[in-house]
C-alpha positions in Angstrom: -51.4 -17.0 -23.4 -50.5 -19.9 -25.6 -47.3 -20.2 -23.7 -48.7 -20.9 -20.5 -52.1 -22.6 -21.4 -50.5 -25.4 -23.5 -47.9 -26.0 -21.3 -47.7 -29.5 -20.9 -47.0 -29.7 -16.6 -50.3 -27.4 -16.2 -50.9 -23.7 -16.5 -50.1 -23.4 -12.6 -47.0 -24.6 -13.9 -46.4 -22.6 -15.9 -46.9 -19.5 -14.6 -44.9 -20.7 -11.3 -41.9 -21.0 -13.9 -43.0 -17.9 -14.9 -42.4 -16.3 -11.3 -39.1 -17.8 -10.0 -37.6 -16.6 -13.0 -38.6 -13.6 -12.8 -38.0 -13.3 -9.3 -34.6 -15.0 -9.8 -33.6 -12.0 -12.7 -34.7 -9.4 -10.4 -32.6 -11.0 -7.1 -29.8 -11.1 -9.8 -30.2 -7.4 -10.7 -31.0 -6.0 -7.3 -27.7 -7.9 -5.9 -25.8 -6.0 -8.5 -27.8 -2.5 -8.3 -27.9 -1.8 -4.4 -24.7 -2.9 -3.1 -23.0 -0.2 -5.4 -25.5 2.1 -4.7 -24.2 2.1 -0.4 -23.1 5.5 0.6 -19.7 4.7 2.2 -16.3 6.0 3.8 -13.7 5.5 1.5 -11.0 6.5 4.2 -12.4 3.9 6.9 -9.6 1.8 7.8 -12.0 -1.2 7.1 -11.6 -0.3 3.1 -8.1 -2.5 2.6 -6.6 -1.5 -0.7 -5.4 -5.1 -0.4 -8.5 -7.1 0.4 -9.8 -7.0 -2.7 -6.4 -8.7 -4.1 -6.0 -11.6 -1.1 -10.3 -12.5 -1.9 -9.6 -12.7 -5.4 -6.4 -14.9 -5.3 -8.0 -17.2 -3.0 -11.2 -17.4 -5.2 -8.5 -18.0 -8.1 -7.4 -21.2 -6.2 -10.6 -22.4 -5.6 -11.5 -22.1 -9.0 -8.4 -23.8 -10.1 -8.9 -26.7 -8.2 -12.8 -26.7 -9.7 -11.3 -26.8 -12.8 -8.5 -29.7 -12.6 -11.0 -32.0 -10.9 -14.5 -30.4 -12.4 -13.3 -31.0 -16.0 -12.4 -34.9 -15.7 -15.5 -35.7 -13.6 -17.5 -33.9 -16.6 -15.6 -36.5 -19.2 -16.4 -39.4 -16.9 -20.4 -37.7 -16.5 -20.5 -38.3 -20.3 -19.1 -42.4 -19.5 -22.3 -43.2 -17.8 -24.9 -44.8 -20.0 -28.1 -42.8 -22.6 -28.2 -42.1 -24.7 -26.0 -39.1 -27.1 -28.4 -36.7 -25.8 -28.8 -37.9 -22.6 -24.6 -37.6 -22.4 -24.8 -34.4 -23.2 -27.1 -32.5 -21.5 -25.9 -34.3 -18.5 -22.3 -32.9 -19.0 -23.7 -29.3 -19.8 -25.6 -28.9 -17.0 -22.7 -30.9 -14.6 -20.2 -28.1 -16.5 -23.0 -24.6 -15.5 -22.7 -26.7 -12.0 -19.5 -26.4 -11.6 -19.6 -22.4 -12.9 -22.3 -21.3 -10.6 -20.3 -22.7 -7.4 -17.0 -19.7 -8.3 -20.1 -17.4 -9.7 -22.2 -17.6 -6.5 -19.1 -17.0 -4.5 -18.0 -14.0 -6.3 -21.5 -12.4 -5.7 -21.5 -13.2 -1.9 -18.2 -11.8 -2.4 -18.9 -8.0 -4.1 -21.5 -7.7 -1.5 -19.6 -7.7 1.5 -16.7 -5.9 0.1 -19.5 -3.0 -0.7 -20.6 -2.8 3.2 -17.1 -1.9 3.9 -17.2 1.4 5.4 -20.4 1.9 6.5 -21.1 3.9 9.6 -21.4 2.2 12.6 -24.6 3.9 13.6 -26.2 2.4 10.2 -25.4 -1.1 10.3 -28.0 -2.5 12.6 -30.4 -1.4 9.8 -28.0 -3.0 7.0 -28.2 -6.7 8.5 -31.3 -7.9 7.5 -31.4 -6.1 4.0 -27.6 -7.4 3.1 -28.8 -10.8 4.1 -31.6 -11.1 1.8 -29.5 -9.4 -0.9 -26.9 -12.8 -0.1 -29.5 -15.2 0.1 -31.9 -14.2 -2.3 -28.8 -13.7 -5.1 -27.5 -17.4 -4.1 -31.0 -19.3 -4.5 -31.7 -17.2 -7.6 -28.4 -18.9 -9.0 -29.9 -22.1 -8.3 -33.5 -21.8 -9.1 -32.5 -20.1 -12.8 -31.3 -22.9 -14.1 -33.6 -25.3 -12.8 -36.6 -23.5 -14.4 -35.0 -23.8 -17.2 -34.3 -27.5 -17.2 -38.2 -28.2 -15.5 -39.6 -25.6 -18.7 -38.0 -27.8 -21.8 -38.0 -31.2 -20.4 -40.8 -31.5 -18.7 -41.2 -34.6 -16.1 -37.8 -36.0 -18.2 -35.4 -33.4 -16.5 -34.3 -35.1 -13.2 -30.7 -36.6 -14.7 -30.3 -32.9 -15.5 -31.3 -31.8 -12.6 -28.7 -34.3 -10.6 -25.6 -33.6 -12.8 -26.4 -29.8 -12.1 -26.2 -30.5 -8.7 -23.3 -32.5 -8.6 -21.6 -30.2 -10.0 -22.7 -27.6 -7.6 -21.6 -29.8 -4.9 -18.0 -30.0 -6.2 -17.5 -26.8 -6.8 -19.3 -26.1 -3.5 -16.9 -28.2 -1.7 -13.7 -26.9 -3.5 -14.6 -23.6 -1.8 -15.2 -24.8 0.9 -12.1 -26.9 1.9 -9.8 -23.9 0.0 -11.5 -22.0 3.0 -10.5 -24.6 5.4 -6.7 -24.1 5.5 -6.8 -20.3 5.2 -8.8 -20.0 8.4 -6.6 -21.7 10.3 -3.2 -19.8 9.0 -5.1 -16.4 9.9 -6.4 -17.7 13.3 -2.4 -18.4 13.7 -1.1 -15.1 12.8 -3.4 -13.2 14.3 -4.8 -15.0 17.6 -1.3 -17.2 18.8 1.1 -14.3 17.9 -1.0 -11.3 17.8 -3.0 -11.6 20.6 -2.1 -14.6 22.8 1.8 -13.3 22.3 1.3 -10.1 22.9 -2.0 -8.6 24.0 -3.1 -7.1 20.5 -6.6 -7.4 19.4 -7.4 -10.3 16.7 -8.8 -7.3 14.8 -7.0 -4.0 16.1 -4.8 -2.5 13.3 -1.9 -3.0 15.0 -2.0 -7.0 14.6 0.1 -7.5 11.5 -2.3 -10.7 11.4 -5.4 -8.4 11.3 -5.5 -7.9 7.9 -5.3 -12.1 6.6 -8.2 -13.1 9.2 -10.6 -10.4 7.6 -10.0 -11.9 4.4 -10.1 -15.5 5.6 -14.2 -14.3 7.7 -15.3 -12.7 4.7 -14.1 -15.6 2.7 -15.7 -18.0 4.9 -18.9 -16.0 5.4 -19.5 -14.9 1.9 -18.2 -17.1 -0.5 -18.4 -20.3 1.1 -22.0 -19.9 2.6 -23.2 -18.3 -1.0 -21.7 -21.5 -2.7 -23.4 -23.8 -0.5 -26.9 -22.4 -0.9 -26.7 -22.8 -4.0 -25.0 -26.4 -3.9 -28.1 -27.1 -1.5 -30.8 -25.7 -3.1 -30.0 -27.2 -6.3 -29.5 -30.8 -4.7 -32.7 -30.4 -3.1 -34.8 -29.3 -6.5 -33.3 -32.7 -8.2 -33.9 -34.9 -5.8 -37.4 -33.7 -5.0 -38.1 -33.6 -8.4 -36.5 -37.3 -9.2 -38.6 -39.3 -5.9 -41.4 -36.9 -6.2 -42.7 -37.6 -9.5 -42.9 -41.4 -9.2 -45.3 -41.1 -6.5 -46.7 -37.6 -6.9 -47.0 -37.6 -10.2 -46.9 -33.6 -11.9 -47.4 -32.5 -8.1 -44.1 -34.0 -7.4 -42.3 -30.8 -9.6 -45.2 -28.8 -7.9 -44.0 -29.1 -4.5 -40.2 -28.5 -5.7 -41.0 -24.9 -7.0 -43.7 -24.1 -4.3 -40.7 -24.5 -1.6 -38.0 -22.8 -3.8 -40.3 -20.0 -4.2 -41.4 -19.8 -0.4 -37.4 -19.5 0.2 -36.7 -16.7 -1.7 -39.8 -14.8 -0.7 -38.6 -15.7 3.2 -34.9 -14.6 2.8 -36.8 -11.4 0.9 -39.1 -10.6 3.5 -36.1 -10.6 6.0 -34.6 -7.6 3.9 -38.5 -5.3 5.4 -38.7 -6.7 8.9 -37.0 -3.6 11.1 -34.3 -4.1 13.6 -35.9 -2.2 16.7 -33.5 -3.7 19.2 -31.8 -1.1 21.5 -28.8 -1.2 24.0 -29.5 -4.4 25.9 -32.2 -6.1 23.5 -29.8 -6.8 20.4 -29.3 -10.6 20.8 -33.7 -10.9 20.5 -34.1 -8.2 18.1 -31.4 -9.7 15.6 -33.5 -13.6 16.5 -37.3 -11.9 16.3 -35.5 -10.8 12.4 -35.0 -14.0 11.6 -37.6 -15.9 13.8 -40.6 -13.6 11.9 -39.7 -14.6 8.2 -39.0 -18.2 9.0 -42.5 -19.3 11.0 -44.2 -17.4 7.9 -42.2 -18.7 5.4 -42.7 -22.1 6.7 -46.1 -21.9 7.5 -47.0 -20.3 4.3 -45.6 -23.6 2.6 -47.4 -26.0 4.4 -50.9 -23.5 3.5 -49.7 -23.4 0.0 -49.2 -27.2 -0.4 -52.6 -28.7 1.8 -54.3 -26.1 -0.4 -52.9 -26.8 -3.8 -52.5 -30.4 -4.0 -55.6 -32.5 -4.5 -56.5 -34.7 -1.7 -57.3 -37.3 -3.4 -54.4 -39.6 -4.8 -56.8 -40.6 -8.1 -56.5 -36.8 -9.3 -52.7 -36.1 -9.3 -51.8 -34.6 -12.7 -50.6 -38.8 -14.0 -51.0 -37.6 -17.3 -48.7 -34.5 -17.5 -46.1 -36.5 -15.9 -46.3 -39.5 -18.6 -47.8 -41.9 -16.0 -51.2 -42.1 -17.5 -50.5 -46.1 -18.0 -49.4 -48.8 -15.3 -45.8 -50.1 -16.8 -44.5 -52.2 -14.3 -45.3 -55.7 -14.5 -46.2 -56.7 -10.9 -49.3 -54.4 -11.6 -50.1 -54.4 -15.5 -48.7 -57.6 -16.4 -47.0 -58.1 -19.7 -48.5 -54.7 -21.5 -49.3 -51.4 -19.9 -52.9 -50.6 -18.7 -54.2 -47.4 -18.6 -54.3 -45.9 -15.5 -58.4 -45.0 -15.3 -59.0 -48.3 -16.5 -57.9 -50.0 -13.3 -57.8 -47.5 -11.0 -61.4 -48.6 -9.9 -60.3 -51.9 -8.9 -57.8 -50.5 -7.1 -60.0 -48.8 -5.2 -61.9 -51.8 -4.5 -58.9 -53.9 -3.7 -57.9 -51.4 -1.4 -61.6 -51.9 1.2 -59.8 -55.1 2.1 -56.0 -54.0 2.3 -55.5 -56.9 5.3 -56.4 -60.1 3.0 -54.0 -58.5 0.3 -50.9 -58.2 2.3 -51.5 -61.9 4.2 -51.6 -62.9 0.6 -48.3 -61.3 -1.4 -44.6 -62.3 -0.2 -41.6 -60.7 0.1 -40.6 -60.6 -3.5 -40.2 -56.9 -5.2 -43.2 -57.7 -7.3 -45.5 -58.4 -4.6 -43.9 -55.1 -2.6 -44.5 -52.8 -5.9 -48.2 -54.3 -6.1 -48.8 -53.2 -2.4 -47.0 -49.9 -2.4 -49.7 -49.3 -5.4 -52.5 -50.1 -3.4 -51.4 -48.1 -0.4 -50.5 -45.4 -2.5 -54.2 -44.7 -3.4 -55.0 -44.3 -0.1 -53.0 -41.7 1.4 -53.7 -38.3 0.9 -50.9 -36.3 -1.1 -52.2 -32.3 0.5 -52.3 -33.9 3.9 -48.6 -35.9 3.8 -47.1 -33.1 1.4 -48.2 -30.1 3.9 -47.1 -32.4 7.2 -43.9 -33.2 5.8 -43.2 -29.5 5.0 -44.4 -28.7 8.5 -42.1 -31.1 10.4 -38.6 -29.6 8.5 -40.0 -26.4 9.4 -39.9 -27.8 13.0 -37.1 -29.9 13.5 -35.3 -26.6 11.5 -36.6 -24.4 14.0 -35.5 -26.4 16.7 -31.7 -27.1 15.4 -31.3 -22.8 15.1 -32.7 -22.8 19.2 -30.3 -25.6 19.8 -27.0 -24.4 18.2 -27.7 -20.9 18.7 -27.5 -20.9 22.5 -24.0 -22.8 22.3 -22.3 -19.1 21.6 -24.3 -16.9 23.6 -22.1 -14.9 25.6 -24.3 -14.9 28.7 -25.2 -18.4 27.8 -24.1 -21.2 30.9 -22.2 -23.2 28.1 -20.3 -20.0 27.3 -19.6 -19.7 30.9 -18.9 -23.0 31.8 -16.0 -22.9 29.2 -14.7 -19.2 30.5 -14.6 -20.4 33.9 -12.9 -23.6 33.2 -10.5 -22.4 30.7 -8.8 -20.8 34.1 -7.6 -24.0 35.3 -5.7 -24.6 31.4 -6.8 -24.3 28.3 -7.1 -28.4 27.9 -9.9 -27.9 30.4 -12.1 -25.6 29.0 -12.1 -27.3 25.6 -13.7 -30.5 27.3 -16.2 -28.6 28.3 -17.1 -26.6 25.3 -17.0 -30.1 23.9 -18.6 -31.8 25.8 -21.7 -29.2 26.4 -21.9 -28.8 22.4 -21.8 -32.9 21.8 -24.8 -32.9 23.8 -26.4 -30.7 21.2 -25.3 -32.7 18.4 -27.0 -35.5 20.0 -29.8 -33.9 20.3 -29.9 -32.5 16.8 -29.6 -36.0 15.4 -32.7 -37.2 17.3 -35.0 -34.8 16.1 -34.0 -36.2 12.5 -34.4 -39.7 13.6 -38.1 -38.4 15.1 -38.6 -36.8 11.5 -37.6 -40.1 9.9 -40.2 -42.3 12.1 -42.8 -39.9 11.8 -42.5 -39.1 7.8 -42.6 -43.7 7.7 -45.9 -43.3 9.4 -47.2 -40.8 6.9 -45.8 -42.6 3.8 -47.7 -45.6 5.2 -44.8 -47.7 4.2 -44.2 -46.9 1.5 -40.4 -46.5 0.5 -40.6 -44.2 -2.8 -43.0 -41.8 -1.0 -41.4 -41.9 2.2 -38.3 -41.0 1.0 -39.7 -38.0 -0.9 -41.6 -36.3 2.3 -37.6 -37.0 3.5 -36.5 -34.4 0.7 -39.7 -32.2 0.7 -38.8 -31.9 4.8 -35.5 -30.9 3.4 -37.2 -28.1 1.6 -39.2 -26.9 4.8 -35.6 -26.7 6.6 -34.5 -24.5 3.6 -37.1 -22.4 3.9 -36.5 -21.7 7.7 -33.0 -21.0 6.6 -33.5 -18.5 4.2 -35.4 -16.4 6.3 -32.7 -16.6 9.0 -30.8 -14.2 5.8 -29.7 -11.5 8.6 -28.2 -13.7 11.1 -26.1 -15.7 8.4 -24.8 -12.2 7.2 -25.1 -10.4 10.4 -21.2 -11.6 11.4 -19.7 -9.5 8.9 -21.4 -6.3 9.3 -21.0 -5.6 13.6 -18.1 -8.3 14.2 -15.8 -5.4 14.1 -14.1 -3.1 16.7 -15.9 0.0 16.0 -19.2 -1.5 16.6 -21.0 -1.3 19.7 -20.3 -4.0 22.2 -24.1 -5.5 22.9 -24.6 -5.7 19.1 -21.4 -7.5 18.4 -22.0 -10.2 20.8 -25.6 -10.3 19.7 -24.1 -11.0 15.7 -20.8 -12.3 16.4 -22.4 -16.1 16.5 -25.7 -15.5 15.3 -25.1 -17.5 12.1 -24.1 -20.7 14.0 -28.3 -21.8 14.7 -28.9 -20.9 10.9 -25.7 -22.8 9.3 -26.8 -25.8 11.6 -30.2 -25.8 10.2 -28.6 -25.6 6.4 -26.6 -28.9 7.7 -30.1 -30.2 8.7 -31.5 -29.8 5.4 -28.6 -31.0 3.4 -28.7 -34.9 5.7 -32.2 -35.3 4.5 -31.7 -34.6 1.1 -28.7 -36.5 1.2 -30.4 -39.5 2.5 -33.3 -39.2 0.1 -31.2 -39.7 -2.8 -30.8 -43.2 -1.6 -34.4 -43.3 -3.9 -32.7 -43.4 -7.3 -29.9 -45.9 -6.3 -31.6 -48.3 -4.2 -34.4 -48.5 -7.5 -31.5 -48.8 -9.8 -30.0 -51.7 -7.7 -34.0 -53.3 -7.4 -34.8 -52.8 -11.2 -31.5 -54.4 -12.4 -31.5 -57.7 -13.7 -30.1 -60.5 -12.6 -25.9 -61.1 -12.4 -23.8 -64.1 -13.9 -23.0 -65.5 -10.6 -24.3 -65.8 -7.0 -21.7 -63.8 -5.6 -21.8 -61.1 -8.6 -25.8 -61.1 -7.8 -25.9 -60.7 -4.1 -23.1 -57.4 -3.8 -26.0 -56.4 -7.0 -29.2 -56.8 -5.2 -28.7 -58.0 -1.1 -29.7 -55.2 0.3 -30.1 -55.9 3.8 -28.2 -55.9 7.0 -26.2 -59.4 6.7 -24.8 -57.6 3.5 -21.2 -57.2 3.7 -21.1 -54.5 0.7 -23.5 -53.0 2.3 -22.0 -52.5 5.7 -18.6 -51.9 3.7 -20.2 -48.8 2.4 -21.4 -48.0 5.6 -17.8 -47.7 7.3 -15.8 -46.9 3.5 -18.3 -43.5 4.1 -17.4 -43.2 7.6 -13.7 -43.2 6.7 -14.4 -41.0 3.4 -15.2 -38.3 6.3 -12.3 -39.2 8.3 -10.1 -38.7 5.5 -11.2 -35.7 4.4 -10.4 -34.2 7.8 -7.3 -35.6 8.3 -6.0 -33.7 5.3 -7.5 -30.7 5.7 -6.2 -30.6 9.1 -3.2 -31.6 8.0 -3.0 -28.8 5.7 -4.2 -26.3 8.3 -1.2 -27.0 10.6 1.6 -26.5 7.3 -0.4 -23.5 6.5 -1.1 -22.2 10.7 3.0 -23.0 11.4 4.3 -20.9 8.0 1.9 -17.7 9.6 2.7 -17.9 13.2 6.6 -17.9 11.9 6.2 -15.3 9.7 4.1 -13.2 11.8 6.9 -13.7 14.5 9.5 -12.5 12.1 7.7 -9.7 10.9 7.5 -8.3 14.3 11.1 -8.9 15.1 11.8 -7.3 11.8 9.7 -4.5 12.2 7.7 -4.9 8.8 4.3 -3.2 8.3 2.1 -6.5 7.9 2.6 -10.0 7.5 2.5 -11.0 3.8 2.7 -15.0 3.0 3.2 -14.9 -0.8 3.3 -18.6 -0.7 -0.3 -19.6 1.0 -2.0 -19.6 -2.8 0.1 -22.7 -3.8 0.4 -23.8 -0.6 -3.9 -23.8 -0.6 -4.0 -25.6 -3.6 -1.6 -28.2 -3.1 -3.7 -28.9 0.4 -6.7 -29.1 -0.6 -6.3 -31.5 -3.9 -6.8 -34.4 -2.2 -10.0 -33.9 -0.9 -11.8 -33.0 -3.8 -10.3 -35.6 -5.2 -11.5 -37.9 -2.7 -14.8 -37.1 -3.0 -15.4 -37.5 -6.9 -13.8 -40.9 -7.0 -14.7 -42.4 -3.7 -18.0 -43.8 -5.1 -16.1 -45.9 -8.0 -14.2 -47.0 -5.9 -17.1 -48.6 -3.3 -19.5 -49.4 -6.9 -16.8 -51.1 -8.6 -14.6 -52.4 -5.3 -17.1 -53.6 -3.1 -20.0 -54.0 -5.2 -23.1 -51.5 -6.3 -24.9 -52.7 -2.9 -22.4 -50.6 -1.3 -23.7 -47.6 -2.5 -26.1 -47.1 -0.4 -24.1 -47.4 2.6 -21.6 -44.9 1.3 -24.2 -42.5 1.1 -25.4 -43.8 4.6 -22.4 -43.3 6.2 -20.6 -40.5 4.7 -24.0 -37.8 5.5 -24.5 -39.7 9.2 -20.6 -39.0 10.3 -20.3 -35.8 8.2 -23.7 -34.6 9.9 -22.6 -35.7 13.3 -19.5 -34.0 13.4 -20.2 -31.4 11.9 -22.6 -30.1 14.1 -20.9 -31.0 17.3 -17.9 -29.0 15.4 -20.1 -26.1 14.7 -21.6 -25.8 18.2 -18.0 -26.4 19.8 -16.5 -23.7 17.8 -19.0 -21.1 18.3 -18.7 -22.0 22.5 -14.7 -21.3 22.3 -15.1 -18.1 20.4 -17.2 -16.4 23.0 -15.3 -18.1 25.8 -13.0 -16.2 24.3 -14.6 -13.3 24.2 -16.0 -13.0 27.2 -12.6 -13.4 28.9 -11.1 -10.8 26.9 -13.7 -8.2 28.3 -12.2 -8.3 32.0 -14.4 -11.5 33.3 -12.4 -14.7 34.4 -9.2 -12.9 34.7 -9.2 -10.6 32.0 -7.0 -10.2 29.2 -3.5 -11.6 29.3 -4.3 -14.2 32.0 -4.1 -18.0 32.2 -7.8 -18.2 31.6 -7.7 -15.7 28.3 -4.6 -17.7 26.9 -6.3 -21.4 26.8 -9.1 -19.7 25.7 -7.9 -18.5 22.5 -6.1 -21.7 22.0 -9.3 -23.4 22.4 -11.0 -20.6 19.6 -8.3 -21.6 17.2 -7.9 -25.4 18.3 -11.8 -25.8 17.6 -12.4 -23.0 15.0 -9.8 -25.3 13.1 -12.2 -28.3 13.6 -14.9 -26.5 12.5 -13.0 -25.2 8.9 -12.0 -29.2 8.7 -15.2 -30.5 9.0 -18.5 -28.6 10.4 -18.2 -26.1 7.3 -17.0 -28.6 4.8 -19.8 -31.4 5.6 -22.5 -29.6 3.9 -21.1 -29.5 1.0 -19.4 -33.3 1.3 -22.6 -35.1 2.0 -24.2 -33.5 -0.7 -21.6 -34.3 -3.6 -21.0 -37.8 -2.0 -24.7 -38.6 -2.5 -25.3 -37.2 -5.7 -22.4 -38.3 -7.1 -23.3 -41.6 -6.0 -26.4 -41.3 -7.7 -24.8 -40.2 -11.3 -22.7 -43.2 -11.0 -25.1 -46.0 -10.0 -25.9 -46.6 -13.6 -22.4 -47.2 -14.9 -21.5 -49.7 -11.7 -25.1 -51.3 -12.4 -24.5 -52.0 -16.3 -21.0 -53.5 -15.9 -21.6 -55.6 -13.3 -24.4 -57.4 -15.5 -23.3 -56.9 -19.4 -20.7 -59.2 -18.6 -17.7 -57.0 -18.1 -14.9 -58.9 -16.4 -14.6 -58.1 -12.6 -11.2 -57.8 -12.8 -11.5 -54.7 -15.0 -14.3 -53.7 -12.8 -11.9 -53.8 -9.3 -9.3 -52.5 -11.9 -11.0 -49.1 -11.9 -11.2 -49.2 -8.1 -7.9 -49.4 -8.1 -6.3 -46.9 -10.4 -9.0 -44.2 -8.6 -6.7 -45.1 -5.4 -4.0 -44.9 -6.9 -5.1 -41.3 -7.6 -6.2 -40.5 -4.3 -3.0 -41.8 -3.6 -0.5 -39.8 -6.0 -2.5 -36.7 -4.9 -2.2 -37.8 -0.6 1.5 -37.6 -1.4 1.9 -34.7 -2.8 0.2 -32.5 -0.4 2.2 -34.8 2.2 5.5 -34.0 0.8 4.6 -30.6 0.0 7.9 -28.0 1.9 6.7 -26.3 5.0 7.8 -24.9 7.4 11.7 -25.7 9.5 10.6 -26.0 13.1 13.3 -28.2 14.3 16.2 -26.4 16.7 18.6 -24.9 15.1 22.0 -23.1 15.7 20.6 -19.5 13.8 20.9 -16.5 16.0 16.9 -16.2 14.9 16.1 -19.6 16.4 16.0 -18.3 19.5 14.2 -15.3 19.0 11.4 -16.9 16.8 10.6 -19.9 19.4 12.5 -19.8 23.0 10.9 -17.3 25.7 12.6 -14.9 27.7 14.7 -15.7 30.8 14.1 -13.0 32.9 12.6 -14.4 35.6 15.3 -14.5 39.1 17.4 -18.0 39.3 16.4 -18.5 43.5 14.0 -21.0 44.1 11.9 -21.9 46.8 14.7 -23.6 48.5 16.8 -20.9 48.1 14.1 -18.8 50.1 14.2 -18.1 53.8 11.3 -19.2 55.2 12.3 -17.7 59.3 10.9 -14.6 59.8 13.4 -12.6 60.4 11.2 -8.6 61.0 14.7 -6.9 62.0 16.7 -7.8 58.8 14.1 -7.2 56.5 14.1 -3.9 54.8 10.7 -2.0 53.4 11.3 -0.7 50.1 8.4 0.5 47.5 7.6 -0.4 44.5 5.6 1.0 42.2 3.6 -1.7 40.4 3.4 -1.8 36.7 0.5 -3.1 34.6 1.2 -7.1 33.0 -0.1 -5.4 29.6 2.4 -2.6 29.8 4.9 -5.3 30.3 4.2 -6.8 27.5 3.8 -4.3 25.1 7.2 -3.0 26.1 8.7 -6.1 25.3 6.4 -6.2 21.5 8.3 -2.6 20.7 12.0 -4.0 21.9 10.9 -7.3 19.5 9.7 -4.6 16.6 14.0 -3.4 16.5 15.2 -6.4 16.9 17.0 -7.9 13.8 19.0 -11.0 12.9 22.8 -9.2 13.7 21.9 -7.5 17.2 22.9 -8.5 20.1 22.6 -10.4 22.9 20.9 -8.8 24.9 18.2 -7.7 22.2 17.6 -11.2 21.3 17.1 -11.6 24.6 14.0 -9.4 24.9 12.2 -10.6 21.6 12.8 -13.7 23.0 10.4 -12.4 25.9 7.9 -11.6 23.5 7.2 -15.3 22.7 
C-alpha cells in the first residue's frame, strides 16, 4: 500500500489513477472479446468479403499520410527549447499520439464489422451495447497514456500531455480528411447515378455504388469517430492539467481525472439501458437511452466535484503540486516566500479589495498581484462544479437543437422536402436557412457559457480559462452518454431494418456529434492560456516593433488581428482543398459507375481511389501542421492567439451549420423517397437527392473535420509558442524567422500544386462513341412543339385510342436494363437507349 499512501499528489489521486487504468484495460479487453462472440449470419448479404479489404486500404492510406506528416512534426517538436529529457519525452509522447489515431480507427472498424450479419430483430438491443464498446474503447486509448504520464511525472507532465494531444489531433485530422473525398465519391456513385438516374435505392444490391457507400459510412462512423474521441479526450486532459494546476494546484489534476472517469462510466452505463421502443416510439426510446446516462453522468460529475474539492481556496494541495512557495515577484518580491507565511496577510488584504484595485495600475505585475488576492475569495468546489454543470447543460441544449434538424417528421425536414418540389436549389436553400439559425443558436450558447464563467472566475483570466476547459470536459461526459446514438446509424440504417427504427436512428448521431464539436470549441479556446502566458512572461525584445509583435495583445494589435484573419483563411483553405479533391473523386466515381452499367459489370472497382485520396488530402494536413509557424514567425508571436481564435470560431460555426444541413437534406430525400411530395422519381426527389449529396460533401469537407482541425491548431500553437518567443528574444535575425515562414508556405504551395495537377477524368465533349451514352440524354421525346399543336376544338376529327399507362419507374428500369447490353461497338439504336438512362 506504500505505492498509494506515498504518492506525491495524494492517495485519492493515486487510487483514481489506478481505477482509471483498470477501467481502461477492461474496456479494451471487452472491445476485443465481445464483438467476436456475436452470433451472426455469415450468409447475410451484409457480410461482404471485399468490405474489410476496402476499409483496410483506406485506413492504410490515412496511415501513410500520418507517417509522412507526423514524423517531421515529431522532429520539429524535438527542436523546441527545453532540456534533453524534456525534448525526448515530448517527442515520444507525440509519436504515441500519432499511433493512437490509427489504433482507435482500427478498433472502431472492428466493432462495426463484427456487427454485420446480426439479425434485424436483435439490432435494437445491440445499439447501446455496441455504442458503449466503441466509445469506452476510444476513451480508454486516451485515458491510459494520460494516467501513465500523470503517475510518473505528477504535476510536471503538462508538456508531455500536450505533445500527446498534438499527435492524436494530427492523426485524427488525417483520418477525417481521408474520409471526406471517399464519402463524396461513394455518394456520387450510389446516389447520383444509382438512385437519381436509375431509381435504385442507395443500399440496394443492384446499385453498383452501394458497396462503396457502405464502406464510406463505416469508415466515417467507426474509424473517424473513434479517432475524434481520442483526440478530444487527450486534448481536454492536457489543457485541463496545464491550466488547472497553476490556479487549483493538485485539484486541477483531480478534476480532469474525475471527468474522464465519469465519461467512461456514462458510456458504459448506456449499455445497460434497455431499448423499450415499440412501433411509433423508436425515436423517443433512442433519445431516452442517451439522455439517462448523459444526465446521470453529468449530475454525478457535478456532485462529485462539489463534494470532493475543498470549499476554501487555502485548503488546496499546493505542496503536493510543487506550489508551496510564491515565486512571482509581483507577490513575493525578489525571493520566493512560503505560502503559509503570506496567506494571513492575503486574507487580511482581501477584506478591502476596493482599496487595492484603486491603488494598482494596468501593468502585468499589478494584475498578477490582484489575481492572487482574488483567488483567495473563490470557492474551488463551487466554481468547478458550476463550470462542469454549464458544460453539461449547454451540451444537452445542443443535442436538442441539432437533433431536431434530422427529425424526419419535423418542420425543418418537411419544409426542405416540400420546397424541393420547386427545384433542388430552393430545397437546399430551405435546409441551409433553417440550420444556419440552429448553428447561430449553438454558438450563442457558447458565448453565454463564456460570460457566466467570467463571472464565476471573479475576473481572474487563468481561472476563467481553466473553468472553460472543465466545461468542455462536462460536455464530453454528455457526448459519451449518447454512445448508442453515435453508433445507431451503422446498425439500423439498412434496407432490412424496420422503417420506424431506421428513421429514428439514421440521423441520431447529429446531436451528439454537435456536442463533441462544442466540447472541442471550449477546449480549443481554453488552449489560449499557455499561449498568452508564454507571451506575457517573455522578456522584452530588442526593438519597439518586435516587442509590440510579442507583447501587444490588444484589439489594436495588427499581428493579433492578422492572426484572426489567418485562422479564418486556414479553415477556408482546408475546405477548398477538400472540396476540390471531393470533386475529382466524385466525377471519377460517376464516370466509372456509368461505364460499369453500360458494360454490364457486376460492380464498380475504383482502383485509383486510394492514390487519389492520398494526393488530395496531403495539402490540408501539411497546412494545419505548418500554419502555426507561418503565423508565429511571419506575423509575430502575438498572431498565435489570433490564429487559434480564428480557426476555432470559424470551424465551429461552419461545422455546426454543415452538420445540421446535411442531416436535414438526408432526411428530406428519405421522406420523398418514402412516397411524399411526389415520391421516388419525381422532380422533388431528384432535387432532394442532389441536395443531400451537396450538403453531405460540405459535411465531409468542413463539418466532420472541424473538430480535429481546431484541436490540432490549438494544441500545435501551444507547443510552438515557446520556440517563437525564444527566437524573438534571443537576438535571432528577423530575416531568419521570416525565412522559416516562407519555407513553410513554399512547402504548403508545393503540396497544393501536386494535388491540383493530379490526373482527373476527362469530362470534355469528345468524338468517341462512349461519349454520348455517358453524358447525354436520349432524344426520344416527340419533336413537335407547342406551336405545332392544333388548339381548335374539333371533336368530330378526334379518334379515341385507348393507351395502357405504364408507371414511370418501369420505363426507367427498362432503359437501365437495355443500357446494360450496350458496349463501345453497339449500333445507333442501342446507344440512343443507353443515353436515355443518363
